N, C-alpha and C positions, 0 to 999 in steps of 0.2 A: 909655363906662365899662362895664362888665361885664357881662355878658347872663346874670344869677342864675337865668335859665327855660331854659339849655341843660341837657340831660341829663348834661352833665359834674358838674354841681354836685354831682348825688345819689353820685357816684363816691365809694370808699373807697382810702385809701391804702393798697396790700397788698403785703406785702414782697416783692422777687423771689427774697433768699435766706432761707433757716430752716431749721433744726435736720435733717440728715438732707437734706440734698438731695445735698449731695456722695456718688453713687453710685461713681465710677470711682478707679480704681487711679491713684496718680503724681497728684495734685490740683497745679491751677497755682493759686496766694492769688488768691483774691478773680472766680477764673473759672471757676465753677462746672463741670465735667464736661469739661472742656477734652478735645477727642481729636481724636488725624488718621485719616482715612479714610484706610484704605489703600490704597498706590498713586498717592495722590494729592496734589497739594500743596492740600489742601480742610481745614478744619479747622472745629468746628463746637464749641457750647459753651451756656450757660443766660447770664443774661442778666450783663456782672461788673460788677463796682463799678470805679469810676474808677480805682483803681490794676489792679484787673484787667484792664481794655483793654490798659494797658501790658505787665503782665506775658504774655498770651497772645498779644501780637504779637512780643514780645522773645522768647518760646518758639518761636514761629512764625517767626521769620526766622532764629533762632542764629546762628552767626557764618559761615552760609553767603549766606544774603541778605538784601542791601542796606534799610536801614530807610526809605531814601529811592526806595527800587521800589516801584512799581506794588503795591497791595493792594488788595483788595475784599470789603469786610464786608457779608454782608447780613443784615439784619435783619426776623426775620419775623416778630416782635409785633403782634398788632391792636389791641396796649392803647398808650397814653403813656405814657411813663416821665419821672419825674423822680428828680432825685438829690439824698438829703438828706443830708448830711454824707458825701456821696463812696457813698451806695450807693443802688441803686435802688429805685425804690416805682414801682408801674404804677395806673395810676386803671381800675378794677374797678368794676362794676356789685352793689352791695352783694350781690343773690342770686346771684353769680357765685364768692363767695371758694372757694378750694381746690378749684377742678374747670377744666376747660378753659373758655375766657371764649365763644368762638363768638359772637362778636359781629354776625356778615353780613355785610352789603356795605360795608367799609370798606376807602375807600380811598385810597392814598400821601397823598394831598394832607391828607386830613384828617386824618390823623393825627400829621402833625407841628401842625395849628391846633389839634384837640383838646390836642395836649401845650402849646402856650403858654397854652392855658385852662384846662389841668390845673395847670400852674404857676399862674398866678391863684390858681387857689381854693384850694391850697395855702398863699399866699403868706398871702391871706385869712383862713385858719383859722389861721393860724400866728400872725398881728398878734392876732388876738380869742381865740388861745388863752395868751397871754403868753409867745409864742417858743416854744411845743411845740407837736404837730403828733400830733391822734390818728392812729394806725396800724391794722393785721390782720393778720395772718401769715397762712398759711395754714388751718391749723387753728382758726382763725376768734377765737383770741386777741387782746384788744386791749390795745395801750397808748397811752405821750404818750412823745415823743423831745422834747429838747431840740433844736431847731433852731440850726448855726452855717450855714451855707451850705445853699443850695437853686440847682438847676441842673435845666433842661430839658437832654432827652440831646442834642440839635444841638447847646449849649455844650460837652457831655463830650468830643464827638467832636473840635469845632474843638480842643480842648485838646488832645487824644493829637496831632491832626499838628503839632505843636510838633517832635514827634519822630520820625512818620511822615507825612512830608509828602504823600504824592501817595497816600494812604489815601483810600478815595472807601467812603462809609459809604452804600447802597444801603436803603431801607422798601421793603419787599414784603411787606404784610400779609395773611396767611393765616389761615382756617381749618380747624382740622383736618379738619373732616367734606366738606370742598366743595376742587375747584382752584381757584385763583385764578384773579382775574378776567383779561381778555385785556388789561386796560387798567394793571393791575398788573401784569402780565410784561412790559409793554411803558415801565415805567418806568426813569430811568437813577440819581436821587440821589433 
């Protein structure tokens, strides 16, 4: 059964996308602030939507690089993410809305477990909410969304691999005010 004593049950579903989060010119739909590091085949972005993953990878590959070539996507998020109707929502402590999470000693393996736990939390809330999920944005505005589908980030990545079969998604959770743990730097999946 579900362990409702875990802290993840207190987490709020915070929208990763919000009005004004696109700051750079030439936006890629669904992939906030997509950009290339000048002189390198390295790209950066905010947490994309399901469609945004495809759009970012298609733009990065262009007509030059094969979609079946090796692509490494590094995700530095500490928080677990779920995708509701194709849009990402992260699990945030209620006192960390609209600011850096700074969750401390988060390990890669724990993020994946927490992601599955947060998915279970959200599904429970949806079931008890008549098919709707309460969410919050970075300005702490609460709303409810009707849920047509919900997926963990791991399932989203597996779906993206259908068109980009050699995509390697690496979770290296870091905190903004500290260097990654040695164990996080040695992870490879």
